C-alpha positions as CSV (number, residue, x, y, z in Angstrom):
1,X,99.5,-61.6,-5.1
2,X,97.7,-61.0,-1.8
3,X,99.7,-59.0,0.7
4,X,98.3,-61.1,3.6
5,X,99.4,-64.4,2.0
6,X,100.6,-66.8,4.6
7,X,100.8,-70.5,5.2
8,X,98.0,-72.2,7.2
9,X,98.1,-74.2,10.4
10,X,96.9,-77.8,10.6
11,X,93.6,-76.6,12.1
12,X,93.1,-74.0,9.3
13,X,93.9,-76.6,6.6
14,X,91.3,-78.9,8.1
15,X,88.8,-76.0,8.3
16,X,89.4,-75.3,4.6
17,X,88.9,-79.0,3.8
18,X,85.6,-79.0,5.6
19,X,84.5,-75.9,3.7
20,X,85.5,-77.4,0.4
21,X,83.7,-80.6,1.3
22,X,80.5,-78.8,2.1
23,X,80.6,-76.5,-0.9
24,X,81.2,-79.4,-3.4
25,X,79.5,-82.3,-1.5
26,X,76.9,-83.1,-4.2
27,X,79.3,-83.1,-7.1
28,X,82.0,-85.1,-5.3
29,X,79.4,-87.6,-4.1
30,X,78.1,-88.1,-7.7
31,X,81.7,-88.7,-8.8
32,X,82.3,-91.2,-6.0
33,X,79.0,-93.0,-6.8
34,X,80.0,-93.5,-10.5
35,X,83.4,-94.9,-9.5
36,X,82.7,-96.8,-6.2
37,X,79.3,-98.3,-6.6
38,X,80.2,-100.7,-9.5
39,X,83.2,-101.9,-7.6
40,X,81.2,-102.5,-4.4
41,X,78.5,-104.4,-6.4
42,X,81.1,-106.7,-8.0
43,X,82.6,-107.4,-4.6
44,X,79.2,-108.3,-3.3
45,X,78.6,-110.7,-6.1
46,X,82.0,-112.2,-5.6
47,X,81.3,-112.6,-1.9
48,X,78.0,-114.4,-2.7
49,X,79.8,-116.7,-5.1
50,X,82.2,-117.8,-2.4
51,X,80.1,-117.1,0.6
52,X,79.8,-120.7,1.8
53,X,83.6,-121.3,1.6
54,X,84.3,-118.0,3.2
55,X,82.1,-118.6,6.2
56,X,82.0,-122.3,6.7
57,X,84.3,-124.1,4.2
58,X,87.9,-124.9,3.6
59,X,88.4,-122.4,0.8
60,X,90.3,-119.9,2.9
61,X,93.1,-119.4,0.4
62,X,90.8,-118.6,-2.5
63,X,88.7,-116.4,-0.3
64,X,91.8,-114.5,0.9
65,X,93.0,-114.1,-2.7
66,X,89.6,-112.8,-3.8
67,X,89.4,-110.4,-0.9
68,X,92.9,-109.1,-1.6
69,X,92.1,-108.5,-5.3
70,X,88.9,-106.8,-4.4
71,X,90.7,-104.6,-1.9
72,X,93.2,-103.4,-4.5
73,X,90.4,-102.7,-7.0
74,X,88.5,-100.7,-4.4
75,X,91.7,-98.9,-3.5
76,X,92.2,-97.9,-7.2
77,X,88.6,-96.8,-7.4
78,X,89.1,-94.6,-4.3
79,X,92.2,-93.1,-5.9
80,X,90.1,-92.2,-8.9
81,X,87.6,-90.5,-6.6
82,X,90.4,-88.5,-5.1
83,X,91.6,-87.5,-8.6
84,X,88.2,-86.5,-9.7
85,X,87.4,-84.6,-6.5
86,X,90.8,-82.9,-6.7
87,X,90.2,-81.6,-10.2
88,X,86.8,-80.3,-9.1
89,X,88.3,-78.6,-6.0
90,X,91.2,-77.1,-7.9
91,X,88.8,-75.5,-10.4
92,X,86.7,-74.3,-7.5
93,X,89.7,-72.7,-5.8
94,X,90.9,-71.2,-9.0
95,X,87.6,-69.3,-9.4
96,X,86.6,-71.3,-12.5
97,X,84.1,-73.8,-11.2
98,X,83.4,-76.8,-13.4
99,X,80.9,-79.6,-13.4
100,X,81.1,-83.1,-12.0
101,X,80.8,-84.5,-15.6
102,X,83.9,-82.7,-16.7
103,X,85.9,-83.7,-13.6
104,X,84.8,-87.3,-14.1
105,X,85.8,-87.1,-17.7
106,X,89.3,-85.8,-16.8
107,X,89.6,-88.7,-14.3
108,X,88.6,-91.3,-16.8
109,X,91.0,-90.0,-19.4
110,X,93.8,-90.5,-16.9
111,X,92.3,-93.6,-15.2
112,X,95.5,-95.7,-15.4
113,X,98.0,-93.2,-14.0
114,X,95.7,-92.2,-11.2
115,X,94.8,-95.7,-10.2
116,X,98.4,-96.8,-10.4
117,X,99.5,-93.9,-8.2
118,X,96.9,-94.7,-5.6
119,X,97.6,-98.4,-5.5
120,X,101.4,-98.0,-5.6
121,X,101.5,-95.5,-2.7
122,X,99.4,-97.7,-0.4
123,X,101.1,-100.9,-1.4
124,X,104.6,-99.5,-0.8
125,X,103.4,-98.0,2.5
126,X,101.8,-101.3,3.5
127,X,105.0,-103.2,2.8
128,X,106.9,-100.8,5.0
129,X,104.3,-101.1,7.7
130,X,104.6,-104.9,7.7
131,X,108.3,-105.0,8.1
132,X,108.5,-102.1,10.5
133,X,105.9,-99.6,11.6
134,X,108.1,-96.5,11.3
135,X,109.0,-96.8,7.6
136,X,105.4,-97.5,6.7
137,X,104.2,-94.4,8.5
138,X,106.9,-92.3,6.9
139,X,106.1,-93.6,3.4
140,X,102.3,-93.1,3.9
141,X,102.9,-89.5,5.0
142,X,105.4,-88.7,2.2
143,X,102.9,-89.9,-0.5
144,X,99.9,-88.2,1.0
145,X,99.5,-85.6,-1.8
146,X,100.6,-87.8,-4.7
147,X,97.2,-88.0,-6.5
148,X,96.4,-84.2,-6.2
149,X,99.9,-83.5,-7.6
150,X,99.4,-85.9,-10.5
151,X,96.0,-84.2,-11.3
152,X,97.1,-80.6,-10.9
153,X,100.5,-80.8,-12.6
154,X,99.6,-83.5,-15.2
155,X,102.6,-85.7,-14.5
156,X,103.0,-89.5,-14.3
157,X,102.8,-91.8,-11.2
158,X,106.5,-91.9,-10.4
159,X,106.9,-88.1,-10.8
160,X,103.8,-87.6,-8.7
161,X,105.2,-89.7,-5.9
162,X,108.5,-87.8,-6.1
163,X,106.7,-84.5,-6.1
164,X,104.6,-85.4,-3.1
165,X,107.8,-86.5,-1.3
166,X,109.5,-83.1,-2.1
167,X,106.5,-81.1,-0.9
168,X,105.9,-83.1,2.3
169,X,109.5,-83.4,3.4
170,X,109.9,-80.0,5.0
171,X,106.4,-80.4,6.6
172,X,106.4,-84.0,7.6
173,X,105.1,-83.8,11.1
174,X,102.2,-81.4,10.4
175,X,101.3,-83.6,7.4
176,X,101.3,-86.7,9.6
177,X,99.2,-85.0,12.2
178,X,96.7,-83.8,9.6
179,X,96.5,-87.3,8.1
180,X,96.0,-89.0,11.4
181,X,93.2,-86.5,12.4
182,X,91.5,-87.1,9.0
183,X,91.8,-90.8,9.3
184,X,90.5,-90.7,12.9
185,X,87.4,-88.7,11.9
186,X,86.6,-91.1,9.0
187,X,87.3,-94.2,11.2
188,X,84.8,-93.1,13.8
189,X,82.0,-93.2,11.2
190,X,83.3,-96.4,9.6
191,X,83.8,-98.3,12.9
192,X,80.4,-97.3,14.3
193,X,78.5,-98.4,11.2
194,X,80.6,-101.5,10.6
195,X,80.1,-102.6,14.2
196,X,76.3,-102.3,13.8
197,X,76.3,-104.2,10.5
198,X,78.6,-106.9,11.8
199,X,76.4,-107.5,14.8
200,X,73.3,-107.6,12.6
201,X,75.0,-110.0,10.1
202,X,75.7,-112.6,12.9
203,X,72.1,-112.8,14.0
204,X,70.9,-115.0,11.1
205,X,73.6,-117.5,11.8
206,X,73.3,-117.8,15.6
207,X,71.1,-121.0,15.4
208,X,73.1,-122.6,12.6
209,X,74.8,-125.8,13.5
210,X,78.6,-126.0,13.0
211,X,78.2,-128.5,10.1
212,X,75.1,-126.9,8.6
213,X,75.1,-124.3,5.8
214,X,73.3,-121.1,6.4
215,X,70.0,-120.2,4.7
216,X,71.0,-118.7,1.3
217,X,68.3,-116.0,1.7
218,X,69.8,-114.9,5.0
219,X,73.3,-114.8,3.5
220,X,72.1,-112.8,0.5
221,X,70.3,-110.3,2.7
222,X,73.4,-109.9,4.9
223,X,75.7,-109.3,2.0
224,X,73.2,-106.8,0.4
225,X,72.9,-104.8,3.6
226,X,76.6,-104.8,4.2
227,X,77.3,-103.7,0.6
228,X,74.8,-100.8,0.9
229,X,76.3,-99.6,4.2
230,X,79.8,-99.9,2.8
231,X,78.8,-97.8,-0.2
232,X,77.2,-95.2,2.0
233,X,80.4,-95.0,4.1
234,X,82.6,-94.6,1.1
235,X,80.4,-91.9,-0.5
236,X,80.8,-89.9,2.7
237,X,84.4,-90.5,3.7
238,X,86.3,-90.7,0.4
239,X,85.4,-87.2,-0.8
240,X,86.3,-85.8,2.6
241,X,89.7,-87.4,2.5
242,X,90.1,-86.0,-1.0
243,X,89.3,-82.5,0.3
244,X,91.9,-82.9,3.0
245,X,94.6,-84.0,0.6
246,X,93.7,-81.1,-1.8
247,X,93.7,-78.5,0.9
248,X,97.1,-79.8,2.2
249,X,98.6,-79.8,-1.3
250,X,97.6,-76.2,-1.8
251,X,99.1,-75.2,1.5
252,X,102.4,-77.0,0.6
253,X,102.4,-75.1,-2.7
254,X,102.1,-71.8,-0.8
255,X,105.1,-72.7,1.3
256,X,107.3,-73.8,-1.6
257,X,106.0,-71.7,-4.5
258,X,104.0,-68.9,-3.0
259,X,100.7,-70.2,-4.4
260,X,98.0,-67.7,-3.8
261,X,95.6,-69.3,-1.3
262,X,94.3,-66.0,0.1
263,X,92.5,-65.2,-3.2
264,X,91.0,-68.7,-3.2
265,X,89.7,-68.4,0.4
266,X,88.3,-65.0,-0.4
267,X,86.3,-66.5,-3.3
268,X,85.1,-69.3,-1.1
269,X,83.9,-66.8,1.5
270,X,82.0,-64.9,-1.1
271,X,80.3,-68.0,-2.4
272,X,79.3,-69.1,1.1
273,X,77.8,-65.7,1.9
274,X,76.0,-65.7,-1.4
275,X,77.7,-62.5,-2.6
276,X,78.6,-63.3,-6.2
277,X,78.0,-59.8,-7.6
278,X,80.7,-58.3,-9.8
279,X,82.6,-55.3,-8.5
280,X,81.0,-52.0,-9.0
281,X,82.3,-49.8,-11.9
282,X,83.6,-46.4,-10.9
283,X,82.5,-43.4,-13.0
284,X,84.5,-43.1,-16.2
285,X,85.8,-46.7,-16.1
286,X,85.1,-49.1,-18.8
287,X,83.7,-52.6,-18.0
288,X,86.9,-54.3,-19.1
289,X,88.8,-52.1,-16.6
290,X,87.1,-53.6,-13.6
291,X,89.0,-56.5,-12.2
292,X,89.3,-57.9,-8.7
293,X,93.1,-57.7,-8.7
294,X,93.7,-54.4,-10.5
295,X,92.5,-50.8,-9.8
296,X,90.3,-49.2,-12.5
297,X,91.9,-47.0,-15.1
298,X,91.4,-43.3,-14.6
299,X,88.8,-41.7,-16.8
300,X,90.1,-40.6,-20.2
301,X,90.8,-36.8,-20.7
302,X,90.5,-35.3,-24.1
303,X,93.7,-33.9,-25.6
304,X,94.1,-30.1,-25.7
305,X,93.3,-28.4,-29.0
306,X,96.2,-27.6,-31.4
307,X,97.8,-24.2,-31.1
308,X,96.5,-21.4,-33.2
309,X,98.5,-20.1,-36.1
310,X,98.7,-16.5,-34.7
311,X,100.8,-17.6,-31.8
312,X,98.4,-16.3,-29.2
313,X,97.7,-19.8,-27.6
314,X,99.2,-20.2,-24.1
315,X,99.8,-24.0,-24.4
316,X,96.6,-25.0,-22.6
317,X,94.1,-24.0,-25.2
318,X,93.3,-20.7,-23.5
319,X,93.5,-17.2,-25.0
320,X,95.8,-14.8,-23.3
């Protein structure tokens, strides 16, 4: 274990998350695309099917129900992205990088536990937020690393939520601060793009009379643009939030179980600098003796010759 092993501050955890995000951006984006794009397309088709009622008709109850179901489905898909990205990042940090195909396959094999964990944690936190703000914030923070814990430790949803609660409890305020910063950073992008799209979506309906239905072509174009932008935002922000949760989970493991992060960060530095060469082999050392965490074995020395029968040997193979 590294002698300089130490926990990380909130800023250092966020820095590690950014570095993981940059190093694995392409693979995580592909995973997110496979899981989020189909859900977004289905939501767009549903919106087109009820578009008239949603904007101009009395079908507010059915529209609300459809939007609620769509939100939970999207939430489950985002949880799957977090699970797949966490598996990818854990393998990266362990020094055994894997492919996005393998991480996606692991996610799909555990699709129900991961999706249930993501939906349950946000649902419970939302209920607490509705009745009183403080319990909702407390629950949201306590369950912040539930999905990474489920993926890393191969446990079920309930145990993953319990595990997250145990890890976060001694570090509640730093975890809350990190979560708020990550949420703020992603909200800046989301809010800016959403504002532009919302403004653009109103323009086709400005000249529409209150009792007149909008042009179907304009409605379709508006939904298509909004769906595209929503997908783009999710592909950028969801992997980043997964990187933050994974980096935080690793730091919490360091504090509770002395998890070796220094070795992981050293490997990440080598990859960013492009220095992936194996360590040099000292003279006399065999290839299997060269490891990054152990010194090489000393060169082998031949044994002394056996003593001669006349008794003239001095014990070192030399004549008197």
